[in-house]
mmCIF file as gemmi writes it, N, C-alpha and C atoms, coordinates in Angstrom:
data_model
loop_
_atom_site.group_PDB
_atom_site.id
_atom_site.type_symbol
_atom_site.label_atom_id
_atom_site.label_alt_id
_atom_site.label_comp_id
_atom_site.label_asym_id
_atom_site.label_entity_id
_atom_site.label_seq_id
_atom_site.pdbx_PDB_ins_code
_atom_site.Cartn_x
_atom_site.Cartn_y
_atom_site.Cartn_z
_atom_site.occupancy
_atom_site.B_iso_or_equiv
_atom_site.pdbx_formal_charge
_atom_site.auth_seq_id
_atom_site.auth_asym_id
_atom_site.pdbx_PDB_model_num
ATOM 1 N N . MET Axp A 1 ? 252.087 153.819 -53.59 1 0 ? 1 A 1
ATOM 2 C CA . MET Axp A 1 ? 251.965 153.846 -52.137 1 0 ? 1 A 1
ATOM 3 C C . MET Axp A 1 ? 251.758 155.306 -51.705 1 0 ? 1 A 1
ATOM 4 N N . PRO Axp A 2 ? 250.688 155.611 -51.004 1 0 ? 2 A 1
ATOM 5 C CA . PRO Axp A 2 ? 250.437 156.991 -50.594 1 0 ? 2 A 1
ATOM 6 C C . PRO Axp A 2 ? 251.443 157.441 -49.54 1 0 ? 2 A 1
ATOM 7 N N . PHE Axp A 3 ? 251.684 158.746 -49.559 1 0 ? 3 A 1
ATOM 8 C CA . PHE Axp A 3 ? 252.59 159.349 -48.582 1 0 ? 3 A 1
ATOM 9 C C . PHE Axp A 3 ? 251.955 159.272 -47.205 1 0 ? 3 A 1
ATOM 10 N N . GLU Axp A 4 ? 252.71 158.779 -46.25 1 0 ? 4 A 1
ATOM 11 C CA . GLU Axp A 4 ? 252.204 158.656 -44.887 1 0 ? 4 A 1
ATOM 12 C C . GLU Axp A 4 ? 253.039 159.541 -43.972 1 0 ? 4 A 1
ATOM 13 N N . GLN Axp A 5 ? 252.403 160.529 -43.39 1 0 ? 5 A 1
ATOM 14 C CA . GLN Axp A 5 ? 253.109 161.447 -42.501 1 0 ? 5 A 1
ATOM 15 C C . GLN Axp A 5 ? 253.001 160.941 -41.069 1 0 ? 5 A 1
ATOM 16 N N . THR Axp A 6 ? 254.128 160.903 -40.394 1 0 ? 6 A 1
ATOM 17 C CA . THR Axp A 6 ? 254.121 160.502 -38.994 1 0 ? 6 A 1
ATOM 18 C C . THR Axp A 6 ? 254.3 161.737 -38.131 1 0 ? 6 A 1
ATOM 19 N N . THR Axp A 7 ? 253.654 161.728 -37.006 1 0 ? 7 A 1
ATOM 20 C CA . THR Axp A 7 ? 253.764 162.838 -36.075 1 0 ? 7 A 1
ATOM 21 C C . THR Axp A 7 ? 254.572 162.367 -34.884 1 0 ? 7 A 1
ATOM 22 N N . ARG Axp A 8 ? 255.675 163.048 -34.649 1 0 ? 8 A 1
ATOM 23 C CA . ARG Axp A 8 ? 256.54 162.702 -33.539 1 0 ? 8 A 1
ATOM 24 C C . ARG Axp A 8 ? 256.089 163.481 -32.313 1 0 ? 8 A 1
ATOM 25 N N . LYS Axp A 9 ? 256.031 162.796 -31.182 1 0 ? 9 A 1
ATOM 26 C CA . LYS Axp A 9 ? 255.661 163.464 -29.94 1 0 ? 9 A 1
ATOM 27 C C . LYS Axp A 9 ? 256.789 164.395 -29.514 1 0 ? 9 A 1
ATOM 28 N N . PRO Axp A 10 ? 256.447 165.544 -28.943 1 0 ? 10 A 1
ATOM 29 C CA . PRO Axp A 10 ? 257.504 166.445 -28.469 1 0 ? 10 A 1
ATOM 30 C C . PRO Axp A 10 ? 258.277 165.815 -27.313 1 0 ? 10 A 1
ATOM 31 N N . ILE Axp A 11 ? 259.534 166.213 -27.193 1 0 ? 11 A 1
ATOM 32 C CA . ILE Axp A 11 ? 260.368 165.735 -26.087 1 0 ? 11 A 1
ATOM 33 C C . ILE Axp A 11 ? 259.865 166.401 -24.811 1 0 ? 11 A 1
ATOM 34 N N . PRO Axp A 12 ? 259.57 165.629 -23.779 1 0 ? 12 A 1
ATOM 35 C CA . PRO Axp A 12 ? 259.096 166.222 -22.521 1 0 ? 12 A 1
ATOM 36 C C . PRO Axp A 12 ? 260.109 167.211 -21.939 1 0 ? 12 A 1
ATOM 37 N N . GLU Axp A 13 ? 259.603 168.293 -21.363 1 0 ? 13 A 1
ATOM 38 C CA . GLU Axp A 13 ? 260.461 169.343 -20.806 1 0 ? 13 A 1
ATOM 39 C C . GLU Axp A 13 ? 261.426 168.809 -19.754 1 0 ? 13 A 1
ATOM 40 N N . ALA Axp A 14 ? 260.992 167.854 -18.932 1 0 ? 14 A 1
ATOM 41 C CA . ALA Axp A 14 ? 261.871 167.3 -17.89 1 0 ? 14 A 1
ATOM 42 C C . ALA Axp A 14 ? 263.082 166.612 -18.518 1 0 ? 14 A 1
ATOM 43 N N . ILE Axp A 15 ? 262.872 165.912 -19.62 1 0 ? 15 A 1
ATOM 44 C CA . ILE Axp A 15 ? 263.979 165.24 -20.309 1 0 ? 15 A 1
ATOM 45 C C . ILE Axp A 15 ? 264.887 166.278 -20.957 1 0 ? 15 A 1
ATOM 46 N N . LYS Axp A 16 ? 264.302 167.285 -21.606 1 0 ? 16 A 1
ATOM 47 C CA . LYS Axp A 16 ? 265.106 168.353 -22.204 1 0 ? 16 A 1
ATOM 48 C C . LYS Axp A 16 ? 265.99 169.029 -21.163 1 0 ? 16 A 1
ATOM 49 N N . SER Axp A 17 ? 265.409 169.338 -20.018 1 0 ? 17 A 1
ATOM 50 C CA . SER Axp A 17 ? 266.166 170.006 -18.954 1 0 ? 17 A 1
ATOM 51 C C . SER Axp A 17 ? 267.333 169.154 -18.481 1 0 ? 17 A 1
ATOM 52 N N . GLU Axp A 18 ? 267.1 167.865 -18.316 1 0 ? 18 A 1
ATOM 53 C CA . GLU Axp A 18 ? 268.161 166.966 -17.852 1 0 ? 18 A 1
ATOM 54 C C . GLU Axp A 18 ? 269.277 166.843 -18.891 1 0 ? 18 A 1
ATOM 55 N N . VAL Axp A 19 ? 268.921 166.703 -20.159 1 0 ? 19 A 1
ATOM 56 C CA . VAL Axp A 19 ? 269.928 166.601 -21.222 1 0 ? 19 A 1
ATOM 57 C C . VAL Axp A 19 ? 270.723 167.904 -21.308 1 0 ? 19 A 1
ATOM 58 N N . TRP Axp A 20 ? 270.039 169.044 -21.233 1 0 ? 20 A 1
ATOM 59 C CA . TRP Axp A 20 ? 270.703 170.351 -21.285 1 0 ? 20 A 1
ATOM 60 C C . TRP Axp A 20 ? 271.705 170.479 -20.135 1 0 ? 20 A 1
ATOM 61 N N . ARG Axp A 21 ? 271.277 170.09 -18.934 1 0 ? 21 A 1
ATOM 62 C CA . ARG Axp A 21 ? 272.156 170.175 -17.765 1 0 ? 21 A 1
ATOM 63 C C . ARG Axp A 21 ? 273.352 169.24 -17.932 1 0 ? 21 A 1
ATOM 64 N N . ARG Axp A 22 ? 273.076 168.003 -18.293 1 0 ? 22 A 1
ATOM 65 C CA . ARG Axp A 22 ? 274.137 167.007 -18.453 1 0 ? 22 A 1
ATOM 66 C C . ARG Axp A 22 ? 275.172 167.43 -19.494 1 0 ? 22 A 1
ATOM 67 N N . ASP Axp A 23 ? 274.695 167.981 -20.623 1 0 ? 23 A 1
ATOM 68 C CA . ASP Axp A 23 ? 275.593 168.35 -21.719 1 0 ? 23 A 1
ATOM 69 C C . ASP Axp A 23 ? 276.152 169.762 -21.58 1 0 ? 23 A 1
ATOM 70 N N . GLY Axp A 24 ? 275.803 170.446 -20.502 1 0 ? 24 A 1
ATOM 71 C CA . GLY Axp A 24 ? 276.368 171.765 -20.228 1 0 ? 24 A 1
ATOM 72 C C . GLY Axp A 24 ? 275.917 172.858 -21.175 1 0 ? 24 A 1
ATOM 73 N N . GLY Axp A 25 ? 274.784 172.66 -21.839 1 0 ? 25 A 1
ATOM 74 C CA . GLY Axp A 25 ? 274.268 173.685 -22.747 1 0 ? 25 A 1
ATOM 75 C C . GLY Axp A 25 ? 275.151 173.911 -23.963 1 0 ? 25 A 1
ATOM 76 N N . LYS Axp A 26 ? 275.903 172.868 -24.366 1 0 ? 26 A 1
ATOM 77 C CA . LYS Axp A 26 ? 276.807 172.981 -25.514 1 0 ? 26 A 1
ATOM 78 C C . LYS Axp A 26 ? 276.728 171.723 -26.37 1 0 ? 26 A 1
ATOM 79 N N . CYS Axp A 27 ? 277.082 171.883 -27.634 1 0 ? 27 A 1
ATOM 80 C CA . CYS Axp A 27 ? 277.153 170.754 -28.558 1 0 ? 27 A 1
ATOM 81 C C . CYS Axp A 27 ? 278.185 169.756 -28.04 1 0 ? 27 A 1
ATOM 82 N N . VAL Axp A 28 ? 277.784 168.503 -27.918 1 0 ? 28 A 1
ATOM 83 C CA . VAL Axp A 28 ? 278.707 167.492 -27.397 1 0 ? 28 A 1
ATOM 84 C C . VAL Axp A 28 ? 279.797 167.129 -28.409 1 0 ? 28 A 1
ATOM 85 N N . LYS Axp A 29 ? 279.618 167.495 -29.661 1 0 ? 29 A 1
ATOM 86 C CA . LYS Axp A 29 ? 280.615 167.168 -30.684 1 0 ? 29 A 1
ATOM 87 C C . LYS Axp A 29 ? 281.652 168.275 -30.858 1 0 ? 29 A 1
ATOM 88 N N . CYS Axp A 30 ? 281.208 169.533 -30.986 1 0 ? 30 A 1
ATOM 89 C CA . CYS Axp A 30 ? 282.161 170.614 -31.281 1 0 ? 30 A 1
ATOM 90 C C . CYS Axp A 30 ? 282.241 171.677 -30.19 1 0 ? 30 A 1
ATOM 91 N N . GLY Axp A 31 ? 281.329 171.647 -29.219 1 0 ? 31 A 1
ATOM 92 C CA . GLY Axp A 31 ? 281.357 172.607 -28.122 1 0 ? 31 A 1
ATOM 93 C C . GLY Axp A 31 ? 280.634 173.917 -28.376 1 0 ? 31 A 1
ATOM 94 N N . ALA Axp A 32 ? 279.98 174.045 -29.533 1 0 ? 32 A 1
ATOM 95 C CA . ALA Axp A 32 ? 279.248 175.28 -29.834 1 0 ? 32 A 1
ATOM 96 C C . ALA Axp A 32 ? 278.117 175.482 -28.829 1 0 ? 32 A 1
ATOM 97 N N . GLY Axp A 33 ? 277.804 176.75 -28.576 1 0 ? 33 A 1
ATOM 98 C CA . GLY Axp A 33 ? 276.738 177.068 -27.636 1 0 ? 33 A 1
ATOM 99 C C . GLY Axp A 33 ? 275.534 177.725 -28.278 1 0 ? 33 A 1
ATOM 100 N N . VAL Axp A 34 ? 275.471 177.713 -29.607 1 0 ? 34 A 1
ATOM 101 C CA . VAL Axp A 34 ? 274.35 178.337 -30.325 1 0 ? 34 A 1
ATOM 102 C C . VAL Axp A 34 ? 273.752 177.343 -31.32 1 0 ? 34 A 1
ATOM 103 N N . ASN Axp A 35 ? 272.523 177.619 -31.732 1 0 ? 35 A 1
ATOM 104 C CA . ASN Axp A 35 ? 271.806 176.784 -32.703 1 0 ? 35 A 1
ATOM 105 C C . ASN Axp A 35 ? 271.763 175.319 -32.276 1 0 ? 35 A 1
ATOM 106 N N . LEU Axp A 36 ? 271.483 175.1 -30.997 1 0 ? 36 A 1
ATOM 107 C CA . LEU Axp A 36 ? 271.487 173.741 -30.451 1 0 ? 36 A 1
ATOM 108 C C . LEU Axp A 36 ? 270.172 173.019 -30.714 1 0 ? 36 A 1
ATOM 109 N N . GLN Axp A 37 ? 270.285 171.715 -30.915 1 0 ? 37 A 1
ATOM 110 C CA . GLN Axp A 37 ? 269.134 170.856 -31.162 1 0 ? 37 A 1
ATOM 111 C C . GLN Axp A 37 ? 269.27 169.596 -30.32 1 0 ? 37 A 1
ATOM 112 N N . PHE Axp A 38 ? 268.146 169.035 -29.94 1 0 ? 38 A 1
ATOM 113 C CA . PHE Axp A 38 ? 268.15 167.762 -29.229 1 0 ? 38 A 1
ATOM 114 C C . PHE Axp A 38 ? 268.186 166.66 -30.283 1 0 ? 38 A 1
ATOM 115 N N . ASP Axp A 39 ? 269.2 165.809 -30.197 1 0 ? 39 A 1
ATOM 116 C CA . ASP Axp A 39 ? 269.425 164.757 -31.185 1 0 ? 39 A 1
ATOM 117 C C . ASP Axp A 39 ? 269.263 163.388 -30.548 1 0 ? 39 A 1
ATOM 118 N N . HIS Axp A 40 ? 268.572 162.511 -31.24 1 0 ? 40 A 1
ATOM 119 C CA . HIS Axp A 40 ? 268.478 161.113 -30.81 1 0 ? 40 A 1
ATOM 120 C C . HIS Axp A 40 ? 269.766 160.412 -31.241 1 0 ? 40 A 1
ATOM 121 N N . ILE Axp A 41 ? 270.521 159.874 -30.293 1 0 ? 41 A 1
ATOM 122 C CA . ILE Axp A 41 ? 271.771 159.179 -30.592 1 0 ? 41 A 1
ATOM 123 C C . ILE Axp A 41 ? 271.474 157.992 -31.507 1 0 ? 41 A 1
ATOM 124 N N . ILE Axp A 42 ? 270.54 157.157 -31.115 1 0 ? 42 A 1
ATOM 125 C CA . ILE Axp A 42 ? 270.009 156.122 -32.005 1 0 ? 42 A 1
ATOM 126 C C . ILE Axp A 42 ? 268.71 156.699 -32.559 1 0 ? 42 A 1
ATOM 127 N N . PRO Axp A 43 ? 268.659 156.97 -33.861 1 0 ? 43 A 1
ATOM 128 C CA . PRO Axp A 43 ? 267.48 157.612 -34.439 1 0 ? 43 A 1
ATOM 129 C C . PRO Axp A 43 ? 266.193 156.828 -34.167 1 0 ? 43 A 1
ATOM 130 N N . ILE Axp A 44 ? 265.104 157.553 -34.062 1 0 ? 44 A 1
ATOM 131 C CA . ILE Axp A 44 ? 263.801 156.918 -33.884 1 0 ? 44 A 1
ATOM 132 C C . ILE Axp A 44 ? 263.546 155.928 -35.024 1 0 ? 44 A 1
ATOM 133 N N . SER Axp A 45 ? 263.977 156.289 -36.231 1 0 ? 45 A 1
ATOM 134 C CA . SER Axp A 45 ? 263.78 155.408 -37.392 1 0 ? 45 A 1
ATOM 135 C C . SER Axp A 45 ? 264.54 154.088 -37.271 1 0 ? 45 A 1
ATOM 136 N N . LYS Axp A 46 ? 265.522 154.047 -36.375 1 0 ? 46 A 1
ATOM 137 C CA . LYS Axp A 46 ? 266.305 152.825 -36.148 1 0 ? 46 A 1
ATOM 138 C C . LYS Axp A 46 ? 265.935 152.169 -34.822 1 0 ? 46 A 1
ATOM 139 N N . GLY Axp A 47 ? 264.824 152.607 -34.224 1 0 ? 47 A 1
ATOM 140 C CA . GLY Axp A 47 ? 264.347 151.996 -32.986 1 0 ? 47 A 1
ATOM 141 C C . GLY Axp A 47 ? 264.74 152.723 -31.717 1 0 ? 47 A 1
ATOM 142 N N . GLY Axp A 48 ? 265.367 153.882 -31.848 1 0 ? 48 A 1
ATOM 143 C CA . GLY Axp A 48 ? 265.776 154.655 -30.672 1 0 ? 48 A 1
ATOM 144 C C . GLY Axp A 48 ? 264.584 155.247 -29.939 1 0 ? 48 A 1
ATOM 145 N N . ALA Axp A 49 ? 264.766 155.461 -28.647 1 0 ? 49 A 1
ATOM 146 C CA . ALA Axp A 49 ? 263.695 155.995 -27.798 1 0 ? 49 A 1
ATOM 147 C C . ALA Axp A 49 ? 263.987 157.448 -27.431 1 0 ? 49 A 1
ATOM 148 N N . THR Axp A 50 ? 262.954 158.127 -26.993 1 0 ? 50 A 1
ATOM 149 C CA . THR Axp A 50 ? 263.11 159.495 -26.501 1 0 ? 50 A 1
ATOM 150 C C . THR Axp A 50 ? 263.347 159.428 -25 1 0 ? 50 A 1
ATOM 151 N N . THR Axp A 51 ? 264.594 159.123 -24.649 1 0 ? 51 A 1
ATOM 152 C CA . THR Axp A 51 ? 265.002 159.026 -23.25 1 0 ? 51 A 1
ATOM 153 C C . THR Axp A 51 ? 266.239 159.887 -23.037 1 0 ? 51 A 1
ATOM 154 N N . THR Axp A 52 ? 266.508 160.202 -21.783 1 0 ? 52 A 1
ATOM 155 C CA . THR Axp A 52 ? 267.696 160.99 -21.457 1 0 ? 52 A 1
ATOM 156 C C . THR Axp A 52 ? 268.953 160.301 -21.975 1 0 ? 52 A 1
ATOM 157 N N . ALA Axp A 53 ? 269.016 158.991 -21.836 1 0 ? 53 A 1
ATOM 158 C CA . ALA Axp A 53 ? 270.201 158.245 -22.267 1 0 ? 53 A 1
ATOM 159 C C . ALA Axp A 53 ? 270.386 158.246 -23.781 1 0 ? 53 A 1
ATOM 160 N N . ASN Axp A 54 ? 269.318 158.455 -24.541 1 0 ? 54 A 1
ATOM 161 C CA . ASN Axp A 54 ? 269.405 158.411 -26.003 1 0 ? 54 A 1
ATOM 162 C C . ASN Axp A 54 ? 269.348 159.793 -26.64 1 0 ? 54 A 1
ATOM 163 N N . LEU Axp A 55 ? 269.433 160.839 -25.852 1 0 ? 55 A 1
ATOM 164 C CA . LEU Axp A 55 ? 269.417 162.198 -26.398 1 0 ? 55 A 1
ATOM 165 C C . LEU Axp A 55 ? 270.721 162.901 -26.08 1 0 ? 55 A 1
ATOM 166 N N . GLN Axp A 56 ? 271.108 163.807 -26.976 1 0 ? 56 A 1
ATOM 167 C CA . GLN Axp A 56 ? 272.29 164.634 -26.765 1 0 ? 56 A 1
ATOM 168 C C . GLN Axp A 56 ? 272.049 165.982 -27.416 1 0 ? 56 A 1
ATOM 169 N N . LEU Axp A 57 ? 272.812 166.977 -26.984 1 0 ? 57 A 1
ATOM 170 C CA . LEU Axp A 57 ? 272.759 168.284 -27.62 1 0 ? 57 A 1
ATOM 171 C C . LEU Axp A 57 ? 273.774 168.321 -28.751 1 0 ? 57 A 1
ATOM 172 N N . LEU Axp A 58 ? 273.316 168.699 -29.928 1 0 ? 58 A 1
ATOM 173 C CA . LEU Axp A 58 ? 274.194 168.937 -31.063 1 0 ? 58 A 1
ATOM 174 C C . LEU Axp A 58 ? 273.834 170.286 -31.655 1 0 ? 58 A 1
ATOM 175 N N . CYS Axp A 59 ? 274.838 171.009 -32.156 1 0 ? 59 A 1
ATOM 176 C CA . CYS Axp A 59 ? 274.526 172.229 -32.892 1 0 ? 59 A 1
ATOM 177 C C . CYS Axp A 59 ? 273.914 171.805 -34.231 1 0 ? 59 A 1
ATOM 178 N N . ARG Axp A 60 ? 273.265 172.73 -34.878 1 0 ? 60 A 1
ATOM 179 C CA . ARG Axp A 60 ? 272.582 172.41 -36.133 1 0 ? 60 A 1
ATOM 180 C C . ARG Axp A 60 ? 273.546 171.806 -37.147 1 0 ? 60 A 1
ATOM 181 N N . SER Axp A 61 ? 274.747 172.379 -37.251 1 0 ? 61 A 1
ATOM 182 C CA . SER Axp A 61 ? 275.729 171.904 -38.221 1 0 ? 61 A 1
ATOM 183 C C . SER Axp A 61 ? 276.132 170.455 -37.953 1 0 ? 61 A 1
ATOM 184 N N . CYS Axp A 62 ? 276.442 170.13 -36.706 1 0 ? 62 A 1
ATOM 185 C CA . CYS Axp A 62 ? 276.829 168.753 -36.362 1 0 ? 62 A 1
ATOM 186 C C . CYS Axp A 62 ? 275.657 167.795 -36.541 1 0 ? 62 A 1
ATOM 187 N N . ASN Axp A 63 ? 274.453 168.242 -36.206 1 0 ? 63 A 1
ATOM 188 C CA . ASN Axp A 63 ? 273.281 167.383 -36.353 1 0 ? 63 A 1
ATOM 189 C C . ASN Axp A 63 ? 272.996 167.101 -37.828 1 0 ? 63 A 1
ATOM 190 N N . LEU Axp A 64 ? 273.13 168.111 -38.677 1 0 ? 64 A 1
ATOM 191 C CA . LEU Axp A 64 ? 272.91 167.893 -40.109 1 0 ? 64 A 1
ATOM 192 C C . LEU Axp A 64 ? 273.96 166.949 -40.683 1 0 ? 64 A 1
ATOM 193 N N . GLY Axp A 65 ? 275.179 167.012 -40.165 1 0 ? 65 A 1
ATOM 194 C CA . GLY Axp A 65 ? 276.242 166.132 -40.637 1 0 ? 65 A 1
ATOM 195 C C . GLY Axp A 65 ? 276.026 164.688 -40.233 1 0 ? 65 A 1
ATOM 196 N N . LYS Axp A 66 ? 275.302 164.488 -39.157 1 0 ? 66 A 1
ATOM 197 C CA . LYS Axp A 66 ? 275.056 163.141 -38.645 1 0 ? 66 A 1
ATOM 198 C C . LYS Axp A 66 ? 274.06 162.383 -39.516 1 0 ? 66 A 1
ATOM 199 N N . ARG Axp A 67 ? 273.043 163.045 -39.962 1 0 ? 67 A 1
ATOM 200 C CA . ARG Axp A 67 ? 271.948 162.467 -40.73 1 0 ? 67 A 1
ATOM 201 C C . ARG Axp A 67 ? 271.245 161.374 -39.959 1 0 ? 67 A 1
ATOM 202 N N . ASN Axp A 68 ? 271.098 160.21 -40.586 1 0 ? 68 A 1
ATOM 203 C CA . ASN Axp A 68 ? 270.342 159.109 -39.989 1 0 ? 68 A 1
ATOM 204 C C . ASN Axp A 68 ? 271.263 157.945 -39.629 1 0 ? 68 A 1
ATOM 205 N N . TYR Axp A 69 ? 272.521 158.275 -39.373 1 0 ? 69 A 1
ATOM 206 C CA . TYR Axp A 69 ? 273.495 157.237 -39.042 1 0 ? 69 A 1
ATOM 207 C C . TYR Axp A 69 ? 273.525 156.997 -37.55 1 0 ? 69 A 1
ATOM 208 N N . ILE Axp A 70 ? 273.904 155.794 -37.181 1 0 ? 70 A 1
ATOM 209 C CA . ILE Axp A 70 ? 274.083 155.475 -35.758 1 0 ? 70 A 1
ATOM 210 C C . ILE Axp A 70 ? 275.544 155.671 -35.439 1 0 ? 70 A 1
């Protein structure tokens, strides 16, 4: 089976701004304010959408610990 690369659409700036404001510019898990990433609560691979309700701010460490789990 050949390798198939998927291209994910970027998160719209309006959604990023709303998530950043809602989460206070900090990791929702540990409270860190650096190395932040936008994380899909329900991963796209599990049917999650790129919506404000399905995104959260996580620091890189917390996001890596989450992996692909719901």
